[in-house]
Structure formats: C-alpha cells, structure tokens
N, C-alpha and C positions, 0 to 999 in steps of 0.2 A: 636223312630218312631212309631206312632200309626197305620199307614196305614198297612193293611195286605199286606205282600209281595206276589206279583202275581207269579203264577207258570210260569216258563219259558218253554214253549213247543217248541221243535225244529221244525223248518220249513225247512227241508233240500231241498225241491223242490220248494216251492211256496212263502216262506217268502221274505220280502223286502230286506233282506240281503243275499239272496240265492247265489248271485254272489261271496260271500266271501268263499263259500265252496271249490272252486278250489284253495286249498292251495298250497304253494310253494314246494310241495314234489317232483316235477319233475325238478325244476331248479337246477343249480349248487349250491353246498353248501360250505360254508366257514368252512372247517374242522379246520384249525388253529385258526380262530377267535372264533369258538365254544369252543375249548379246552381252549383258553385264558380266556373266560368268565367263564368256569367251575372252573378254577383255582382261579379266583377272588372270588368265593364263599368261598374259604378257608382263605381269608385274615384276617378275624376277629380272626382266631386261630393261628396267627403268632408265639406267644410265645410257644404254644404247638408244633407247627411244628419244632421250633428250638430244643426243647427237644427231639422230635422224631428223628431228624437228628443226635443229639449227641448220643442218645442210639443206633441208627443204625450204626453209625461210630464205636462205641466201640464194638458192637456185631460182626460186619464184621472184625474188626482188630483182635479180638480174634479168630474168625473162620479161618481167613487166616493164623494165626500163627500155627494152628494145624498141617497142612501137613508138614511144615518145621520141627517141633519137631518129628512127626512120621517118617520123613525121617531119623532123627538121630537114632531113634529106629531101623530102618532097617539097618543102618550102624553098629550099635552095634551087631546085630544078624549076619550080613554078615561078619563083621570083626572077630567075634568069630568063625564062621565056617571056614574061611580061615586060621585064626591063629591056630586052632586046627589041620588043615591038614599039617602044617609046623613042621619041627623038633624042639623039645624043646632045650633050652640051647644056642641058637644063637640069634643074633640081627636081626632086620628087614633088615638092610643093607646087612648082610651076606646072608639072605634068598633070597634077590633080586639078589645078585651076583651069587648065586648058580643057580637060575632059568635062568639067562641070559647065564650062562656057558652051560646049557643043551639046549639052543636054544629056551626057552619059553619067548621070549621078551614081547609078548602081556600080558601074565600073570604077568610078572615081572613089567611092567608099571602099571598094575592095583594094585598090592600089594604095590608098592612104594607110591601110592596116598592114601592108606588106613591107618587107625590107628590100626595096628595089632601087637600082641605080639606072636611070634612063640611059639607053644606049649600050648598056653592058649585058652580055649574055650569061650563060650558066657558069658559075665558079666551080670548075671541076676539081680544083685543089681542095677546096673546102668540102666538096661532095665526097672525095676520096677519104678525107680524114673521118668524116661522119660514118661512112660505110666500114672503115677499118675498126672504129670503136664498136660498131654493131657486131662485127665478126668476133672480136675479142670477148664481148659480153656473152654472146650465145655459146661460144666455146666453153667459157667458164661455167655457164649455167648447165651445159650438158655434162661436164666433168663432175660437178657437184651432184647432179641428178643420178649419174651412174654410181657414185659413192653411196648416195642415199639408198638406191635400190639394192646394192650389195649388203649394206647393213640390215636393211629390212628382211632380206632373205635369211640372214643369220638369225635374226630375232624370231622369225616365223618357224624356221626349222628346229631351233632349240625348243621353242614352245611346243611344237608338234611332238618332238622327241619326249619331252616331259609328260605330255598327255598320254602317249603310248605306254610310258613307264607306269603311270597311274592306273591305266586300264589293266596292264599285266599284274600289278600288285593287287588290284581290286579282284581280278579273277581268282587269285590265290586265296582271297578272304571270303569268297562267296560260298554259301553252303551247297551241298550236293543237290538239295531240292531245287535250287535255281537252274542248274544244268539239266535236271530232270524235266523241268517245265519249259525249256527254251530249245527250239531247234538249233543244232550246232551251226548251221549255215547262217542263221540270224545273228548269233553271237559273233561269228567271224566277220560278218558284214559290218557290224557296229565297230569292231576293233580295227578293221582295215579300210573298207570303202568310206565309211562315214568320217573316220579320222583323217583320211587323205583329203576328203572334200573340205573339211574344216581348214586344213593347212592351205589348200589351194585358194579358198576364199580369202583367208588372211593375206596370202601372198599377193593376190591380184587387187585387193581392195585397200589394204592398209597404206601402202606408199601412195597410191593414187588418191586416196581420200585425203591424206595430209596435204598433198600438193594441190588438190582441188579446192579445199577450204582456204588455204593460204592464198591461192590465186584469186579466188572470189574477193577476199578482203583487200588484197593489194590492188587489184584491178578497179574495185569500187572506189578506192581512195584516188587513184589516177583519173578516173572518170569525173569525179566531183571537182578535182583540180582543174581539169580542162573545161568542163561546162556543167554546172549544176542542173541546168534545164534538161540537157540530153541525158544526164545520169538518172534523173527522176523518170524520164520516159523509159529508159532501159529497165528500171526497177518495177515498172508496172506489170511486167510479165512474170515476175518471181512468184507472187501468190498463186497465179494460175498454174505454174509449174509444180508447186508444192501440192496443190489440190489434186492435180492429175496423177502425180507419182503416188500419193497416199491412196487414192481410190483404186488404182490398178494394183498396187501392192497388196491391199487387203483381199483382193480377189485371187491373186496368184499364190499367196502364202499357203492356204490349205492344200493346194494342188502339189506344192513342193513336199509337204508332209506326206501326202499319199504316195508321191513318187519314190521317196526313200524307204517308206514302209513296204512298198511293192518290190523294191530292189532287194530288201532283206528276205522277203518271202521267196522270191525267185532264186536267190543264192542258196537259201535253205533247201529248196527242192532239188536244185542241181547237185548240191553236195550230197544229199541223201541218195539220189539216183545214181550218182557216180560211185559212191561208196558201196552200194549194193547192186551194181550193174549186172553182176553174174546172176543173182536171184531174179532180177527183173527179166532177164532173157530166159532163164529156166522156166519161169511161170508164165511166160508169154504176155507180160504186162507192158511191153514197149508202147503199144498204142495208148494205153491209159496214162502212162508216164508222159508221153508226148502231148496228150490232151491236157493234162494238168499243167505242163509247161506252157502250152499255148494260152491257157487261162491266165496264169501269172504274167506271161509276157504281154498279153493284151491289156491287162490291168496296168502294167508298167508303161506300155505305149500310151494309153489314154491319159494317165495322170501326167506323164512327162510332156505329152503334146500340149495338154491344157496349161501346164505350168510354164512351159517355154513360150507358147503363143501369147498367153495373157501378159506375161512379164515383158515379152518382146515388143509389145505395142507401146511401151514407155518411150523407147528411143525415137520412133517416128513422131510421136506426139510432141516430144520435146524439140525435135528438129522443126516441126511446124511452128511452134511458139517462138523458137529462135529466129526463124525467117521473118515472122511478123515483127519482131523486135528490130531486126536488121532494116526492114523497109521503113519503119518509123524513124529510126536514127538517121538513115540516109536522106530522107525527105527533109526533116527538120534541120539536119546539119547543112544540107545544100542551101537552104534558105538563109541560114546564119552566115555561111561563107559569102553569099551574094550581098548580104547586108554589111559585110565587113566586120561583124562582131566576133568572128573566129577565123583562124587561118585554115587553108585547105589541108595543110599538114596535120593540124590538130584534129580536123574532122576525120582524116585518114587514120590517125592514131586512135581516135575514139571508136571508129568502126572496128578496128582490130581489137580494141579493148572490149567492145560489146560482144565480139565473137569469143574472146578469151573468157568473158564473164558468163556467157551462155554455155560455152563448151564444158566447163567443169560441172555446171548444173546438169547438163545432158549426160555427162559421164557418171555422175553420182546416181542419176535416175537409172542409167543403164546398169549400174552395179546393184540395183535393187534386187533383180532376179538372182544374182550370184549370192548376195547377202542372205536372201530368203532361203535359198538352197542350203547354204552353209549353216543357217540357224536351224533348219529342219534336221540336218545331220547332227548338229551339236545337241539338240534336244534328245536325240536317240542315244548319243554317247553319255549324256548326263543322266539319262534314265538308268543306264548300266552302272554308272559310278554311284548313283543314289540308291541302288538296290540294297535291301537289307542284308547285312553281313552275318556270318556265323558269330556266335557269342564270343566276346573278347577273351583273351587269355587272362588268367588270374594275375594280379599285380605281383604276388610272390608265389610262383608255381611250386607245388609240392612234388616230391619224388620219393619213391621207396628207397630205403637204405640199400637194399639189394633186390634186384629184379629176379625173382625165381620163377614167376609165371603162375602164381595163384590168382585166379580170376573168380570173383564172386558177384553174382547178380542178386541184388537185395530189393525185392518188391518192385522190379522194374516194369514200367509201363511206357508205351510209345504209340503214337498215332501220326500218320501223315497229315490228316486233316482232323479238326477238332471233333467233328461229328462221326468219325469212323475209327473206333479203337482197333488196333492191330495186335499189340502185345499188352497183356494186362496182368499185373501183379506176378511177374516172373521172378522166382527165387531159385538160384542154382549156384553151387560152388564147385569149381574145377581146381583140383590140386596140381601142384607143379609136376610136370612130366606126364600128365594124363593126356590121352588122345580122346577127344570128344567128337563123335560123329553126329551130325545133324541131318535128319531125314524127314521127309514129309512131302505132301503134294505141292504143286506149284502154287505160289501165293500164300504158303503157310507162315512165312516170316523167317525162313532160313537165312537168306542173304541179309535181311534187315538186322538180324541178331549180330552178325559179324560186323556190319556197318556201325552198329552202336559201340562195339568194342573199339573200333578204329576212330570213333567220334566223327565219322562222316555225317552222322545225324546225332542230335542230342536227345537224351531220354526226356520224356515228358513227365516222368514220375519215378521215384526210387533213385538208386545209384548203382554204378558198377565200380567195383573195387579191384585194384591191381596191387597185390601184396600189401593189403591194408590201407592203401591210399585211393581216395576217390579220383577216378580218372578225369573228372570235370575240374579238379584242382591242379591237374598236371598240364603242362604245355603240350600242345598237339605234337610238336616236333619231338619232344622227349618221349611221349607215349608211343608214337609211330616208329621211333628209332629202335624200339624193342620188339617190333612186330614185322614179320615177313609175310607177304601176301602173294599168292599165285591164283590168278583168276582163270575161269573157263575161256574167256576171250583174251588171248595173248596180246600184249601191247609191246611194240617195239618202236624205236625212233630211228631216224636216219643216222646211221653210223655203222661202225664195224661190229662184228659178233662179240669181240672182246669188250668193246665199249658198252654194248648192251648188257653183257653179263655183269660188268663192274658198275652199272648205273646206280645201284643202291649202296655201294661200298666205296666211298671216296678214299683214294690212296692205296687201293688194292694193287698188289704186284702182279706181274704177268703170271708168275708161278701159281699164285693163289687163284687167279682167274681160270687157268688151265686145270687146276686141281678140282675146282667146283664144276667145270665143264665135264671133266671125266666122271665125276660122281653122278652127274645128271645125264651122262651118255651123249653129250654134245660133241665130244671129241671125234666120234665116228662121223658126225655130220660135217664138222669143220674139215676133216681130212679129205672129204670128197669134193671140196671146193678148191678152185685154183689158188686163192689167196689165204686159205685156212681161216684162222681167227681174225685175220685182217680183211676178210671179205666184207664189203660195204653193203648194208641192207638199206632199202628205202623205207619210208614211214609205214608203208603197208606190209613190209616184210616179204615182198613178192619174190625175192631171190630164193627163199626157202619155203617148204611146205607148211601147212597149218600145224602138223605134229612137230616139226622141227622148231617152229616158233615157240611152241609150248615147252619144249625141252630147254630152250634158251632162257625162258622166264623162270623155269624151275632151277636152272643153274644160278640165276640171279639170286633166288632165295637161299640156295645153298651157301653162296659166298657171303651173304649178309650175317649169317649165324645169329638169328634173332632168338629171343627168349620165348616168343610166342609165334606159332605158325598158323596161318589161315589159308586153307586150301579149298578153293571152290571148284570141285570136280576137275582137279588139275591135270588128270591124265585122260580127259575125254577125247582128245584129238590125236592120241598116239595108238599105234597098233598093239595087239595083245602081248606080243613078246616084249616090246619096249615097256609096256605097262607093268609087266611082272618085274622087270629090272628096276624101274623107277620106284615101285612099291617097296622093293628091298632097300633101295637107297633112302627112301623116305623113312623107313623104319629106323635106320641108323641115324638119320638127321633128327628124328623126333625124340631120340633118347635124351632124357633130361630136360625136354622142352614141352611146354603145353601146346597142344595142337587142336585146332578146330577144323573139322573136315566136313564140308557140305557135300553130301554124296547123293548121287542118283542111282548108281549101280551099287546095290547093297552088298554084292560079293566082295567089294573092295574094302569094307569096313568091319569085317568079321573080328579082327584083332583089336578093335577099338576098346579103350578102357571103359567108355561110357557112350551109349547111343541114346540120343534124344529124339523122340518122335514128336513133331510139331504139327498141329492142325489149328488153323485160324488164330495164329499168334500165341497159342498155348502149348505147353509141353504136356502131352497126354500120356506119354509113357517114357520111362527111362530105365536103362539097365544094359547088360551085356547082350551080345548077339544070341547066345544060347538061352539066357533067361527070358528074353523077349519072345523068342520063338515058342518057348514053353508056355508062356502066358496065353498065346493064341489071340492076341489083341490086334491093334492097328498095325504094328510092325509085322506081325505074322501075315496079315492080309496083304500088306505091301510086298513082302518077300514072295509070297505065293503068287500074287498077281504078276510080279515081274518075271518069275521063272516060268509061269504058265504062258505068258506072252512070248518069252524066248523060245519055248518049246513049239508054240504055234508057228512062230516065224521059221523055225527049222523045218517043221512039217510042210 
C-alpha cells in the first residue's frame, strides 16, 4: 500500500463513533463463556497438554506415595521404641498376654497391632532404606514437576503470542469508526495490559490447577485405603469450602471488572495527556489534568482494593476450614491408634494426606481472585475481537484494466449515524490528470469525501467508480496501492529518514529514495543532520521539526508514484519559501495524475482544474478560481473573508 497510513486520533467526546465509548463494562458478564473461550486458545497445543497431564499425573503419584512410605518409617521408629521397652527373650504374644494380665488392655491392643520384637530397639538399617526410597521418590517428583512447568510455560506463551496476532489482525480489519469512538489508550490497554494479564493468569493457574486436581483425587484414594472413617470425616469440610469460595467469588468478580475498566480509562488519560503535554502546559491545564488523573486513579484504587480484599478473604477462610479438618482427623485418629485399629504411621500419613487434600483446595480457592481478574481482562479482549469489522472483501475482486485516475461519484450518500445525513446524492466526475480542490467550512465533509475514496468509510448510498469499476468491488489493498495520501498531521514511525520515505514503496532503492527526497526538499534537512538519511527518528519525530516531518511525508508520496493523490493541506506546517518550492514540485508530481486537494488557504489552489465548495455535505458550487470569484457566491465570500482576515492580522 503506497498511501500514507493516517494517524488515528481518538475522539472520545465528539467523534462520530463516540456512542461506542459506553462499553459493556456495566452489564452482566458471561464468566463461564469467557473461561470456555480462553481454554479454546489452548486447543492448538493439545499434544503438549497431554504430555503435561502425563507428567503431572506421574509427579503427583510419586508425591502422594511419599507420606505412606514415611508413615512406615514412623512405624519402624515407634515399633523400635515400644520393643525396646518390653522384656527381651519373649514373644510378642507373651508380651501382650502379660500386659493384659496387668490390666493394660489399651496398651496391649496397640502392641498387638504393631510389628514389634520384645527387647529389640529401632532397626536403623530398615529406617535408612525407607528414607532413601523417600528421597528418590521426591527427587523424581520434583524433576517431573519442573518438566511439567517448562512445558506449561511453552503452551501459555505460544497461546498468548497467537492471541496478540489475532488482536493485531483484528485491528487491521476494524473500520475507522471504531478508532474514532475509542480512546487510543483504551485500545492499547486491551492489546497489552489485558493480554499480559490473561497470559499471567494461565501461567500461574494452569499447571497448579492440573496438579491440584490430580492431588485431590490421588490423596482421596490413599485416604480411603488407610481409613474410610477418617476419609469421610475429611470430606465433611469440602462442601463448606465450595460454598465459601463461590459466595466470595460472586462478590469479587464485579470489582475485578471495574478494576480493569478503570485501568483502561487511566491509561487512556495518561496517553492523551502525554501526547499533548505541550498544549496542556501552554493552556495552563496541568491542574485540571492532574485532577482528572486523580479521579481515575481513585476509581482504580477503590475497585482494586475491593477486588483484592474480597478475593483475599478466601485464603484465610479456607485455612480456618482446613484447621478444623486437621483437629477432627487428629482426635479421631488418636483414638483409633489407642484402640489398635490403625497404626501410628498410618495416622501420621493420613494427617499428611489431609493436609495435602486441603492444601490444593486452598490453592484453588486462592486462585479464584487470579482467575476472576484474568476473566475480566479476557472479556475486554474478546469485546475487541468481537467488534464489528469493516465489510469483507469481494470473493473475486475487480480491478480496472488500466488505472488512469478517472473518479466518478454517482449519487453518493453517507452518514456517520443513521439519523444524521452528512453527504446526500453527490454526483461528480473527475477526469484523469485533473486537480480537484475541495474547500468549505469546518465540518462541511471535505475529509469525509476523501475518506470515502480511500474506503476508510463505506458509502451508505450510491457508488464511487475508479476507471469504470466500483471501488466497493475492488480489494482495499488494490485500491489504496494506487493512491498516495499526505495528511496535515504528519505520521512517522521509529526508524531512519530513508526508511520513513520508503515506507510506502517496498523494494525502493537508495537512489530512488534520495531522488524523492530531493524533489520534496528533504535533502537539505538530511544534510544538516549528523547521520543524514540514516538519522533515526523516534515515533513522535522529535528529532526534526513539524515542517520537516511534513516534508518527509511528502517525499514518501513522491516515491510511491500513485495514480491518485490526496493532499490534506499538506503544506500547512512549512514556511512560505518551502511552500512555494513544494507547490512547484507538486505541480510536476500531479502531471498526468488525478489529485484531490483539501485546502484551507485558498491562495494555494488557484491553478486547480476544478474547485468544489462544500457546505453541510453538499457541493454548493464548482468551477475554476476565476469563474467562482466572478459568480460572487460562497467561494467568493470565503476568499474575501480569508484575505480580509489576513489584512486585519497584518494591521
């Protein structure tokens, strides 16, 4: 595309799409649907997800085996202590009978259930073997866990990368009206902050969630194998945990939605104030800007505080429930050890399992705030991805046999909103090589007219023809590749001067770039800089002046050699001498090309082939400079008023 990409300036209050600003942040949100769409982002990584699940299962299985083996180590120690306290040279049965004879029935029941040898102490050899197995098991579990986390990171970052690509592609398909109706900082916040928050949420929850679910299942199985009674006691607290988590989650979710909506508004305000910081200082609006910042900042503080505080109460509540569960298990388990129905090592293992059982539940509950925050961000991103797009390209795009630059408006109508017509029944034919100047008061529809030619907006009635082909039947890329555009607001990107000039002409040689620069008088600018054409400009073009930025954009149009030129007061930022030089260069550039010139200074369009005078979206007069002055109509009044004002300024 050779046309210069116009800068999208936000119009949060007055743009034609301003009604779009009232986003859906206040309506009910589909939490489940949003989570389902987030999970769909992971579908291309199904193979890795299976591997992650296998690694997680193996790691959890090994981890869950550890307490049972450690329980055996406790039994070895406890049996050694009890055996060492019994007389040597007798059997366990004799020791139990002696204890019962002395009335120590509870102790006798416990000894009978243990693997003790009277007179023998702790078997340290067996204990060392048990502890060695535990060490190996935990090392393997840790290694598998690290591998699982690494693969999870790969899956999440790939998914986040694809999401960013979708956002970038979506932004290129959105109509100009969307950008007119959204603050630029709000769009940037959705594309960056919200996307990063989704990735962070997936990163911190996906691996942990898999591990937590597997741990709950595995631990539950081990608990029932050890003691069904204790397992049922441990399960009593699960419904309570679910109710607490769901109740708190419902209260915190709206606050997270407000938090990220406030973040977008704050970013939009900061971006707007930073982009226009010079004007803010010139007009002394620092205090007002700071006051607005404080309002947005306070709103963000309040919503963030409520969201974090409410969701933060989940963890202490779950810890309280977990402690109640621990007390119940410890009391009942102690009674069962005393009765000899379960070993001390099994009770110790069960207590560890009860902790392992409640810990994942606590972790999942603790993740609720993170998931809710990520879901709120995901909703904002999906709102962007679901925004109505510009009309699709035709299945079989048409194209003129030869682009000569004949442009015809046939009964064209356009309106930004259905109830406010702007251009009505416009009919106009511009022959190849003609220069058409468009003049009129602000809001008359001058820029809208050229936006329709570029298909930045689609006509609501009639059609625009390019060399006999309806531009609606052409691909936008094909159409815009034949149009060069220079705007009043110069747009530069971070790169060298040469790269900025060659932006619209892929494959242009250095000689062609310098020739275009010379035609637009950029060479004298480049020669004053240390690195010449290789001088690096930042995105704001702060290295060069406003007039020099305009020269660079004009050189960009020179290099593209389009069939149609659109000039929106392209020389407004240059001095009088440079303007004369550029006008001469423009005259040679316009030879054989159709040109549309939006002019505010009428002295610059005297040589135009046709001058259109627009008022309220209608062409009220058309003709040459001399003929329109002779008519004494709207153009004559504009011309007279302009030069009267100029004379008054001089006086």
